C-alpha angles and dihedrals in degrees: 000000000000118000112240119231094239090051086056095050092052090057089084113349095109095065099045094068090056096052112129095190116121121247122259120267120203113210111240105248117219099225112208127227100229141167114199108203136200096004127149096237120206094194094179082212107127090216097049099035119172122342129190126211089006138152134225120201118208127190134167090354096306134105101246102180139356118199146086127304095004114182114254097226091195095307126148107258120232107192103213097175109155090013137116119226118205135169111271109272121255117221107203103191128021132151096211101173093078098045097120091057087074113165093357096127149071090032130178109272086356136109120296118254101263096042092050092048090049091052096045096039089073091062098056126106131201087260093053092048090049088051091053090052091049094050093049094046091051086057091047094056089045090056100048095259111141100170122049128187104212110205099198109197101160103063101145096168136359089267091066089057091046092054096045093050094048087049092054092047093050091056094069091230129124119243156132126259108217101203106215134159141261117294090238098043110135116254090236094053121091130229121269095267091174093060093041085058089050096050091046092051093047093048091052087071095058126092112285119280099355093113129354136175138255138166121252103199130182090228133191094321093059106025136033124248093265085070111032097040092062088044091057092042090050089052092050094047089052101044091246128147118229132221126191138167111248140187090354097157139014087253095050092046089065084077090064088215092174091059093045090056094046091050090056089048097235102120109107142135086282090066123084116198114206124215101344090187094152105038115135132212093276093052092047090052093048093046092048091051090051096048092225114150133238126217116201126197104185098177096058096031086064097039093055097042100251091130134228121324111234091241099166097049092047088049095048089050087058091236111166104253132196132173136229145190089219100188137351088218088074105018095054094219141003102271109152091177091059087050086054100047091045090053089053094049094045090058091051096042094050096040097039086223112115091199095050087115138013129222085245093060092052094047086054092059089053093049127017096012093051088048092048091050087054094051089246099103094115088056108041139000104085137047095252129142109261095030124108116270103253106150148147132202119212118198108230093185093073125104111268091034104055128123098044103207096158115015093205093053091044090057095042103039104023114028128094134185086265089064095057107103103178136014125194123188120187089342091307122123111235101159127024129172089359095304129111111237103194103041128083097212096190091051092049093049089051095050091046093052091047089048095049089049094051092053098043107024 
């Protein structure tokens, strides 16, 4: 029986009016008037292609012009001689709240990852979750990531959601807050629909496309239809995208979650499927037909024992792909270049074809492809006039990158966060000359040490 909209709204509307939490306040970014000169520009725009010794003019947060010998028009000059300019990277899946538990699990003779996270999650406070977000986003900026999808799956009260969103807004980055659940929420318990409505309403009052909302659900592999079907219906009624982990292990794949979703007619471009390490040929065909997207996080998928994502098969099926850090607990650090390189290598290793993918294919997933999967492809993802100025400059003169024989390969196979010279998000300089401009590193380190002691001491 279909679920009526008014029934869905009653699931949590009563509590939302009584919320005493403050509204979100986005900091007013001081967008710079910049002219980037003499860069190798990987526009990721099919019409513009790759440009050498080219300029990019930025005004009021927007890319105004791309070409050679552009007039400065009073702009601050950024000399990018010897550097590679790329669109700001899009991280499509990241659990930010636990960032300062880096490398804590799995540990030798210790608890496995999921058991350790479940136990520790109960000791978190909204302030600790916000600190995890701050730490992760500082690393994002350092690595050239300008859009982060925060998959928040330890929201124990509305105050947790409030704290994480405020930390995201303070970072100056673009992103999506995937509203989830508490780690120990019973499989039979629904999400907090009332607070989701509250957050959606408050985000609607912010500048367009700085931060939007999605639903991070447990889905058919972790809940029964009585729970996940109303969640899909709620998302549809509120115009929200959905993300769920899928086919993560051989055991979970026995539930045939992709086919369950397809049979209910809920797979669409508004749905992101995460990991998909054990999807079969039927699943791949089903996903391709639905135009749902898949996000892979190869570093953590290997570390936690999920296995190897069938990268080449997903690519050959023309499924929209994106990439993610997932969690610093497993990935060790936020290195989007290593994620890209590993994705490229996986496609080759599994297929046996060293030309199964190109570096440009993978960079597309981390830029325009990731933006397209979010529904933001007309706004970000390429260096195109009229798009928002989300950009990263990589210094190709550094040891380990030179000589630059193929700039796409240099970015995907050789670069590291340390090679990122400049990061611009929505026209705002966040990193310049290799230095973070908006982050107090000493204070962040002190806060992180204190938080870890509070949890483990």
